[in-house]
N, C-alpha and C positions, 0 to 999 in steps of 0.2 A: 900572136895571142900575147896579153898580158892581164895582169892582176890587177894594176891602178887604174885612176878612176873611180874606184869600188866596186868594179862589176870585170868579173873574169873577161875580157872581150876579144876580139878581131878589127884590126882595122884593115881593107886595103885601099888605097889611093884610087883616084882616079884616073883618068887620059886629059880632065881640065881641072882646074883647083878652083876653078870658080861655077866648075858646074855643080848636078846635084848628087845628094848622100841619100843611101836607103837605111833607112835604121831597119834590121833583118830584125824581127823576133820569133824566135821559133815556138814552138807547141810544146806541151805537156812531155820530159822525156827528152828533149832537143839539146843542143847546145850552142855554142858562140861559131860551128862551124854548119850547121844541118842547111841554112837555109843561102849560104855563098853560091852555091850550085844555079838556085833559085834566082837569085839577084843577076848572077850574068847573063840566063835565060832572055832576065826580064827587062834590063837595060846594061847593056855591055859599053861598057866604059865609066860609068858610072863609078862613084866613091860606095862602100858599103861598111857601114859599122854595126857589129854585130856580136852583141854583149848577150851572155848566159844567164838566165835566169837566175836568183839565188834565193829561193825558197823552195827547201826538200820535198816531195813528197813521196816518201817511202824510196828515196834515194834520187827519184825524176827532179829536174830539176821545171822548175815555174816561177813565173814574175809574179803572183800571191798567190795566197792560201785560199782554201775552199772549204767550207764547212761538208761539203757533199758535192754530191756531182750538177752542176749547173747554178751548186748555191755559195754565193762568195764570202769571205772572212772581207765587212765593207771597210772596217778601218786600217788592214792590214794591205787592201787596195788600194786606198788612199794614198796610206806611209809610202808603199813601193811604187806607185804613180807619179810620185813628189821627187822620189829616190831615182827614178828612172830621168825622167824631165832634166833634173840634175847634170845627169852624169851625160846626158847630150848633148846639154852647154858647155862642162867642163872639154868633154870629146871637142867638140870644135876648136877650141882654144888650144888643144893640145897638140894637135893633128891640121890645125887650118885650116880646113873646109867650110867653107858657106856655111852659116851656121840656119838663115835664109830659105834655105835648098832642101832642107830634110824631108825626104817620104818615108814614110812607114811603109812597112809592106810587113803585116802579120800574120801567122797563123792559126785559128784555137785561141791556145790560150795568148800567144804574143799577140791575137787581133785583138783579143778583149783587152790587155795591157793598152794597147795601141787606142782603142777605143775611148778607153777611160781616160787616158793622156788627151786627146783633143779635146774631152770636153771641159777636163780641171786646166788644162795649157792653152789655151785657145792662141792659135799664131807660133807655137813651138816648133809645129808640123806645117809646112806647106800644101799636103798633099796627104791620100793615104789608102792602101790596098790591103783590104778585110777580108781575108781569106777566110769563110767557117764562125763568124766571129756573132758577138750574141750582146744582149744589153749590160754594158758591167754594172753600173746605178743608175736611178731614175736624179737626175740635175733637181734640184730645185730650181734654178731661173736660170733658162737658156743660154749660151754663153753665143759669143757672135762667131759663127764659124762665115759670113760670109763670103760666099764664092769659090767656099776650099773642096777640092773636089777629090769626092770618095768613091772608090769602090768596091762595091761589096759581091760578092761572090758563095750561094749558099747553094746547100743543097735542099730540097722536097724532102727525099728520104736521111737525114741526119738525122739519124738516133737519140745522138747526144743534143741537139738542139731544135727544138719545134720550131717551126716557122713562124709563127705568129712573134716569137721572139729576134729573128733576126728582123721580121718585120719591124717591129718599134724601133726597135737600133738606127734603121733607117728612116724611120717617122721621124727620131728623137732629132737626128742629123741635118733633116731638110728644115724641120722646125727653128732651127738656129740659123736657118741661111746656107747649109753646106751643099754642093751640088752633085747630089748623090746619084750613081749609078749600078742598080742594083740586079744583078744577074742571078737567075734561078736557073736550077740543072736539077734533072733526075739523078741526082747522085748520094752517097750518102759524105761521111764525113770527109775520109780522105779526099787529101787533094787531086783533080784530073788535069791530064794535058790540055782539054778544051779551058779549062780554068786561066791556068798559066798563058793560053794561047791567046785568048781574050783582052786579061789584064796587060800582058804586055801590048797588046795593040793601041790599047787605053792608056797604058804610058807612052806608047815614041808619042801620043795627040798632047799629052801632056806637062811634061817635062820640059817640051822646047818655050813651054810658054811661061815657066820658073825664069824670072827674072828680078 
Protein backbone atom coordinates (compact mmCIF):
# COMPACT_ATOMS: atom_id res chain seq x y z
CA UNK A 1 0.00 0.00 0.00
CA UNK A 2 1.08 3.56 -0.60
CA UNK A 3 -0.29 7.05 -0.08
CA UNK A 4 1.89 8.36 -2.92
CA UNK A 5 0.54 9.58 -6.27
CA UNK A 6 -2.50 11.15 -4.62
CA UNK A 7 -4.37 7.95 -3.75
CA UNK A 8 -3.90 5.32 -1.09
CA UNK A 9 -3.49 2.30 -3.31
CA UNK A 10 -2.00 -1.13 -3.85
CA UNK A 11 0.05 -2.17 -6.86
CA UNK A 12 0.79 -5.79 -7.68
CA UNK A 13 3.29 -6.35 -10.51
CA UNK A 14 2.34 -8.73 -13.28
CA UNK A 15 4.27 -11.74 -14.51
CA UNK A 16 5.04 -9.92 -17.78
CA UNK A 17 6.06 -6.25 -17.68
CA UNK A 18 4.54 -5.73 -21.13
CA UNK A 19 1.28 -7.42 -20.14
CA UNK A 20 -2.05 -5.85 -19.13
CA UNK A 21 -2.73 -3.99 -15.90
CA UNK A 22 -6.16 -4.23 -14.29
CA UNK A 23 -7.36 -0.99 -12.69
CA UNK A 24 -9.47 -2.32 -9.82
CA UNK A 25 -12.21 0.06 -8.64
CA UNK A 26 -14.17 -0.93 -5.55
CA UNK A 27 -17.78 -0.24 -4.61
CA UNK A 28 -19.03 2.05 -1.83
CA UNK A 29 -17.44 1.09 1.48
CA UNK A 30 -14.62 -0.88 -0.13
CA UNK A 31 -10.90 -0.21 -0.19
CA UNK A 32 -7.75 -0.94 -2.14
CA UNK A 33 -7.69 -4.57 -0.99
CA UNK A 34 -11.28 -5.48 -1.89
CA UNK A 35 -11.01 -6.41 -5.55
CA UNK A 36 -7.49 -7.89 -5.61
CA UNK A 37 -8.81 -11.46 -5.17
CA UNK A 38 -11.32 -10.77 -7.96
CA UNK A 39 -8.51 -9.51 -10.19
CA UNK A 40 -6.47 -12.63 -9.48
CA UNK A 41 -9.45 -14.75 -10.49
CA UNK A 42 -10.26 -12.77 -13.63
CA UNK A 43 -6.74 -12.41 -15.01
CA UNK A 44 -4.08 -14.54 -13.31
CA UNK A 45 -0.63 -13.11 -13.93
CA UNK A 46 -1.82 -9.60 -14.79
CA UNK A 47 -0.64 -6.55 -12.88
CA UNK A 48 -3.14 -4.85 -10.55
CA UNK A 49 -3.50 -1.18 -9.66
CA UNK A 50 -6.10 -0.74 -6.93
CA UNK A 51 -6.78 2.75 -5.51
CA UNK A 52 -9.02 3.63 -2.58
CA UNK A 53 -11.79 6.14 -3.27
CA UNK A 54 -11.04 9.52 -1.69
CA UNK A 55 -14.60 10.59 -0.88
CA UNK A 56 -16.08 9.53 2.48
CA UNK A 57 -19.81 8.90 2.76
CA UNK A 58 -20.41 8.51 6.49
CA UNK A 59 -17.05 6.77 6.70
CA UNK A 60 -17.53 4.62 3.60
CA UNK A 61 -14.95 5.28 0.84
CA UNK A 62 -16.33 6.22 -2.58
CA UNK A 63 -14.82 7.56 -5.78
CA UNK A 64 -17.16 10.58 -6.01
CA UNK A 65 -19.97 12.24 -4.05
CA UNK A 66 -23.65 11.58 -4.57
CA UNK A 67 -26.60 13.71 -3.49
CA UNK A 68 -28.94 10.73 -3.02
CA UNK A 69 -29.23 7.12 -4.15
CA UNK A 70 -28.56 7.19 -7.89
CA UNK A 71 -28.20 11.00 -7.95
CA UNK A 72 -24.60 12.04 -8.52
CA UNK A 73 -22.80 15.28 -7.69
CA UNK A 74 -21.87 16.10 -11.29
CA UNK A 75 -19.14 18.62 -10.54
CA UNK A 76 -17.46 16.29 -8.07
CA UNK A 77 -17.79 13.37 -10.49
CA UNK A 78 -15.96 15.32 -13.20
CA UNK A 79 -13.23 16.46 -10.80
CA UNK A 80 -12.69 12.98 -9.36
CA UNK A 81 -12.68 11.36 -12.79
CA UNK A 82 -9.91 13.68 -14.02
CA UNK A 83 -8.04 13.07 -10.77
CA UNK A 84 -8.27 9.29 -11.24
CA UNK A 85 -7.02 9.56 -14.84
CA UNK A 86 -4.00 11.56 -13.67
CA UNK A 87 -3.32 8.92 -11.01
CA UNK A 88 -3.33 6.11 -13.58
CA UNK A 89 -0.86 7.99 -15.77
CA UNK A 90 1.40 8.81 -12.81
CA UNK A 91 1.27 5.20 -11.61
CA UNK A 92 2.33 3.91 -15.02
CA UNK A 93 5.45 6.09 -14.79
CA UNK A 94 6.09 5.13 -11.17
CA UNK A 95 5.71 1.38 -11.59
CA UNK A 96 6.68 1.00 -15.23
CA UNK A 97 3.62 -0.82 -16.50
CA UNK A 98 2.41 -0.38 -20.09
CA UNK A 99 0.01 2.58 -20.02
CA UNK A 100 -1.54 1.42 -23.29
CA UNK A 101 -2.80 -1.83 -21.73
CA UNK A 102 -4.86 -0.65 -18.76
CA UNK A 103 -8.17 -2.46 -18.33
CA UNK A 104 -10.71 -1.21 -15.77
CA UNK A 105 -12.56 -3.66 -13.56
CA UNK A 106 -15.16 -1.86 -11.47
CA UNK A 107 -18.07 -2.78 -9.23
CA UNK A 108 -21.00 -0.44 -8.49
CA UNK A 109 -19.49 2.96 -7.57
CA UNK A 110 -16.20 1.81 -9.04
CA UNK A 111 -17.91 0.76 -12.26
CA UNK A 112 -19.58 4.17 -12.46
CA UNK A 113 -16.31 6.10 -12.14
CA UNK A 114 -14.82 3.73 -14.72
CA UNK A 115 -17.68 4.56 -17.10
CA UNK A 116 -17.09 8.26 -16.46
CA UNK A 117 -13.38 7.78 -17.21
CA UNK A 118 -14.22 6.03 -20.49
CA UNK A 119 -16.38 8.97 -21.56
CA UNK A 120 -14.08 11.78 -20.39
CA UNK A 121 -10.69 10.23 -21.19
CA UNK A 122 -11.14 8.07 -24.29
CA UNK A 123 -7.99 6.08 -24.96
CA UNK A 124 -6.83 5.93 -21.33
CA UNK A 125 -8.50 2.53 -20.86
CA UNK A 126 -8.16 -0.18 -23.49
CA UNK A 127 -11.08 -2.26 -22.20
CA UNK A 128 -13.42 -2.38 -19.22
CA UNK A 129 -15.40 -4.84 -17.12
CA UNK A 130 -18.28 -3.01 -15.45
CA UNK A 131 -20.26 -4.87 -12.80
CA UNK A 132 -23.58 -3.18 -11.82
CA UNK A 133 -22.91 0.11 -13.59
CA UNK A 134 -25.24 2.99 -14.39
CA UNK A 135 -25.03 6.16 -16.48
CA UNK A 136 -22.53 8.52 -14.79
CA UNK A 137 -23.67 11.47 -16.94
CA UNK A 138 -25.10 12.15 -20.38
CA UNK A 139 -22.23 13.36 -22.61
CA UNK A 140 -22.92 16.42 -24.74
CA UNK A 141 -20.68 15.02 -27.44
CA UNK A 142 -20.01 11.30 -27.84
CA UNK A 143 -16.32 10.42 -27.54
CA UNK A 144 -14.62 8.17 -30.09
CA UNK A 145 -14.55 4.72 -28.51
CA UNK A 146 -14.16 2.85 -31.78
CA UNK A 147 -13.64 -0.84 -31.11
CA UNK A 148 -13.14 -0.51 -27.33
CA UNK A 149 -14.28 -3.77 -25.68
CA UNK A 150 -16.65 -3.23 -22.75
CA UNK A 151 -18.27 -5.99 -20.69
CA UNK A 152 -21.39 -4.99 -18.71
CA UNK A 153 -22.92 -7.34 -16.14
CA UNK A 154 -26.36 -6.26 -14.91
CA UNK A 155 -29.09 -7.68 -12.68
CA UNK A 156 -32.74 -7.49 -13.69
CA UNK A 157 -33.67 -7.51 -9.98
CA UNK A 158 -31.16 -4.84 -8.95
CA UNK A 159 -32.98 -2.50 -6.55
CA UNK A 160 -30.27 0.15 -6.81
CA UNK A 161 -30.09 0.43 -10.60
CA UNK A 162 -33.19 0.43 -12.85
CA UNK A 163 -32.59 -1.84 -15.87
CA UNK A 164 -33.32 1.00 -18.29
CA UNK A 165 -30.43 2.97 -16.77
CA UNK A 166 -27.87 0.25 -17.47
CA UNK A 167 -29.35 -0.19 -20.94
CA UNK A 168 -28.91 3.54 -21.53
CA UNK A 169 -25.23 3.27 -20.53
CA UNK A 170 -24.79 0.42 -23.02
CA UNK A 171 -26.48 2.54 -25.71
CA UNK A 172 -24.22 5.55 -25.01
CA UNK A 173 -21.13 3.34 -25.32
CA UNK A 174 -22.45 1.69 -28.48
CA UNK A 175 -23.24 5.06 -30.05
CA UNK A 176 -19.63 6.07 -29.36
CA UNK A 177 -18.37 3.00 -31.22
CA UNK A 178 -17.51 0.68 -28.33
CA UNK A 179 -17.84 -3.09 -28.68
CA UNK A 180 -20.32 -3.71 -25.85
CA UNK A 181 -21.18 -7.10 -24.40
CA UNK A 182 -24.16 -6.58 -22.07
CA UNK A 183 -25.07 -9.60 -19.93
CA UNK A 184 -28.34 -9.69 -17.99
CA UNK A 185 -29.01 -12.09 -15.13
CA UNK A 186 -32.02 -12.54 -12.83
CA UNK A 187 -30.04 -11.27 -9.86
CA UNK A 188 -29.78 -8.21 -7.64
CA UNK A 189 -26.93 -5.79 -6.92
CA UNK A 190 -24.40 -8.19 -5.34
CA UNK A 191 -21.83 -9.84 -7.58
CA UNK A 192 -22.42 -13.52 -8.40
CA UNK A 193 -20.14 -16.42 -9.33
CA UNK A 194 -21.79 -16.45 -12.75
CA UNK A 195 -20.87 -12.78 -13.30
CA UNK A 196 -17.25 -13.54 -12.47
CA UNK A 197 -17.11 -16.66 -14.65
CA UNK A 198 -18.55 -14.82 -17.66
CA UNK A 199 -16.20 -11.85 -17.17
CA UNK A 200 -13.20 -14.18 -16.88
CA UNK A 201 -14.09 -15.94 -20.12
CA UNK A 202 -14.59 -12.58 -21.84
CA UNK A 203 -11.24 -11.26 -20.60
CA UNK A 204 -9.41 -14.42 -21.66
CA UNK A 205 -10.47 -13.54 -25.20
CA UNK A 206 -9.87 -9.78 -24.99
CA UNK A 207 -6.56 -9.51 -23.10
CA UNK A 208 -4.37 -11.40 -25.62
CA UNK A 209 -5.52 -8.96 -28.31
CA UNK A 210 -4.19 -5.90 -26.47
CA UNK A 211 -1.03 -5.14 -28.40
